[in-house]
C-alpha positions as CSV (number, residue, x, y, z in Angstrom):
1,M,12.1,-3.5,-46.8
2,Q,15.3,-4.5,-45.1
3,I,17.3,-2.7,-42.4
4,D,21.0,-3.1,-42.2
5,A,22.8,-3.7,-38.9
6,K,24.1,-0.1,-38.7
7,S,20.6,1.4,-39.1
8,A,19.1,-1.0,-36.6
9,E,21.8,-0.1,-34.1
10,A,21.2,3.6,-34.6
11,S,17.5,3.1,-34.2
12,L,17.9,1.1,-31.0
13,A,20.3,3.9,-29.7
14,D,17.6,6.5,-30.4
15,I,15.0,4.4,-28.6
16,N,17.3,4.0,-25.6
17,E,17.8,7.7,-25.5
18,I,14.1,8.4,-25.6
19,V,13.5,5.9,-22.8
20,A,16.2,7.5,-20.7
21,R,14.7,11.0,-21.2
22,L,11.2,9.7,-20.4
23,K,12.5,8.1,-17.1
24,Q,14.3,11.3,-16.2
25,S,11.2,13.4,-16.9
26,S,9.0,11.1,-14.9
27,F,11.5,11.2,-12.0
28,Y,11.6,15.0,-12.2
29,R,7.8,15.3,-12.0
30,G,7.7,13.1,-8.9
31,A,10.6,14.9,-7.3
32,S,9.0,18.3,-8.1
33,T,6.0,17.5,-5.9
34,L,8.3,16.9,-2.9
35,I,10.4,20.0,-3.7
36,I,7.2,22.1,-3.8
37,V,5.9,20.6,-0.5
38,W,9.3,21.2,1.2
39,G,9.5,24.7,-0.2
40,A,6.1,25.6,1.3
41,L,7.1,24.2,4.7
42,V,10.4,26.0,4.7
43,A,8.9,29.3,3.6
44,F,6.3,29.0,6.4
45,G,9.0,28.0,8.9
46,Y,11.1,31.0,8.3
47,V,8.2,33.4,8.3
48,A,6.7,31.9,11.5
49,S,10.2,31.8,13.2
50,S,10.6,35.5,12.4
51,F,7.3,36.4,14.1
52,V,7.7,34.0,17.1
53,P,11.5,33.5,17.5
54,R,11.2,31.8,20.9
55,Q,9.2,29.0,19.3
56,A,11.5,28.6,16.3
57,G,12.9,25.2,17.5
58,F,9.4,23.8,18.0
59,I,8.2,25.2,14.7
60,W,11.1,23.5,12.8
61,V,10.7,20.2,14.5
62,I,7.0,20.1,13.5
63,L,7.6,21.3,10.0
64,N,10.5,18.9,9.3
65,G,8.4,16.0,10.7
66,L,5.6,17.0,8.3
67,G,8.1,17.1,5.4
68,L,9.4,13.7,6.3
69,I,5.9,12.3,6.5
70,A,5.1,13.9,3.1
71,T,8.2,12.3,1.6
72,I,7.3,8.9,2.9
73,A,3.6,9.3,1.8
74,T,4.7,10.3,-1.7
75,G,7.0,7.3,-1.9
76,L,4.2,5.0,-0.9
77,Q,1.9,6.6,-3.4
78,Y,4.4,5.9,-6.2
79,R,4.9,2.4,-4.9
80,R,1.1,1.7,-5.2
81,K,1.3,2.9,-8.8
82,G,3.9,0.2,-9.5
83,A,6.9,2.5,-9.5
84,E,9.8,1.6,-7.2
85,F,10.4,3.9,-4.2
86,D,13.9,4.1,-3.1
87,W,13.9,4.2,0.7
88,R,17.4,5.4,0.7
89,I,16.0,8.8,0.0
90,V,14.3,8.8,3.4
91,I,17.4,7.4,5.1
92,A,19.5,10.1,3.4
93,I,17.2,12.8,4.8
94,V,17.4,11.4,8.3
95,L,21.2,11.2,8.0
96,F,21.3,14.8,6.8
97,F,19.3,15.8,9.9
98,A,21.5,13.7,12.2
99,F,24.7,15.2,10.7
100,G,23.2,18.7,11.0
101,L,22.2,18.2,14.7
102,V,25.6,16.8,15.6
103,S,27.3,19.7,13.8
104,C,25.1,22.3,15.5
105,R,25.8,20.8,18.9
106,M,29.6,20.7,18.3
107,G,29.8,24.1,16.8
108,H,29.2,27.4,18.5
109,F,26.7,28.9,16.1
110,G,24.5,31.9,16.6
111,W,21.0,32.0,15.2
112,R,22.2,33.5,12.0
113,E,24.8,30.9,11.4
114,I,22.4,28.1,12.2
115,S,19.9,29.7,9.8
116,V,22.4,29.6,7.0
117,F,23.9,26.2,7.9
118,W,20.7,24.2,7.5
119,P,19.6,25.3,4.0
120,I,23.2,25.1,2.7
121,L,23.5,21.5,4.1
122,F,20.4,20.5,2.2
123,M,21.5,22.4,-0.9
124,F,24.7,20.3,-0.8
125,G,22.4,17.2,-0.9
126,Y,20.7,18.6,-4.0
127,A,24.0,19.4,-5.6
128,L,25.1,15.8,-5.0
129,A,21.8,14.4,-6.2
130,G,22.5,16.1,-9.5
131,L,25.4,13.7,-10.1
132,W,22.9,10.9,-10.4
133,F,19.5,12.4,-11.2
134,G,20.4,15.2,-13.6
135,A,21.9,18.7,-13.8
136,A,18.7,20.3,-12.6
137,F,19.3,19.2,-9.0
138,S,22.9,20.5,-9.1
139,A,21.7,23.8,-10.5
140,I,19.1,24.1,-7.7
141,G,21.6,23.3,-5.0
142,L,24.4,25.6,-6.3
143,G,22.1,28.5,-7.3
144,L,20.2,28.6,-4.1
145,T,23.4,28.2,-2.0
146,G,24.7,31.4,-3.7
147,L,21.6,33.3,-3.0
148,I,21.5,32.1,0.7
149,L,25.1,33.2,1.1
150,A,24.4,36.6,-0.5
151,G,21.5,37.1,2.0
152,Y,23.7,36.1,4.9
153,L,26.2,38.7,3.9
154,W,24.0,41.6,2.8
155,S,20.3,41.2,3.9
156,G,20.8,42.5,7.5
157,A,17.7,42.2,9.7
158,A,15.6,40.9,6.8
159,F,17.6,37.7,6.8
160,P,14.8,35.4,8.0
161,L,12.5,36.7,5.3
162,W,15.2,36.5,2.7
163,L,15.6,32.8,3.6
164,A,11.8,32.4,3.3
165,V,11.8,33.8,-0.2
166,V,15.0,32.3,-1.4
167,T,14.8,28.8,0.0
168,G,11.0,28.4,0.3
169,F,9.8,30.1,-2.8
170,G,13.1,29.1,-4.6
171,F,12.1,25.4,-4.0
172,I,8.6,26.0,-5.1
173,L,9.7,27.7,-8.3
174,C,12.3,25.0,-9.0
175,G,9.6,22.3,-8.4
176,L,7.3,24.0,-10.9
177,W,10.2,24.4,-13.4
178,M,11.0,20.7,-13.0
179,R,7.5,19.7,-13.9
180,R,8.1,21.2,-17.4
181,A,11.2,19.0,-17.9
C-alpha cells in the first residue's frame, strides 16, 4: 500500500491538530486545579471579610499568600512530572498584585470600589491569557467581569456575598468545566 504526498501531508496535519488539542487539554486540566484553589480562597476571603470587615486587609494578605504558595507548589509538582513550569506565571501574578497596590494607593477608592477593582484586574489577566491559552480563559475573564459589574451596580448591601459567589464559586465552576475540556 502506497500513500501519495497529499494523503501523507493531510495525515500529518491531522496528527499535529490532535497533538495541539491534547496539549491544550493537558494545560486546561493543570490550570483548572489552580483556578479551583484560587476560587475557594477568594470565596472564603469575601465571606470572612463580610463578617470581620476590620480584619479584611489581613485576611486578604494571608489568602493571597496562600494562593501564591499553591501556584508555586503546583508548578513544582508539574516540573517533577517532567512538564515545564513557566515561572513567568508567578511573576505575572506578582506584577498584577504590585500594579493593583500602586493603583489603590494612587486612587481614592472606597471599600466597594476596591472590592470591584481587584477581581476585575485579575479577570483582565484571564481575558489576556485567553489570547495564548485558549478561548476558555477569555470567556472566564469577560463573563465574570460582567457579573462582577452587575453586582457592583445592583446588589446593594449583599455585594461582598455576591462577590464570594460570583468570583469564588465562579472560579470553582470554571475550573471544573475546564477539566472536561
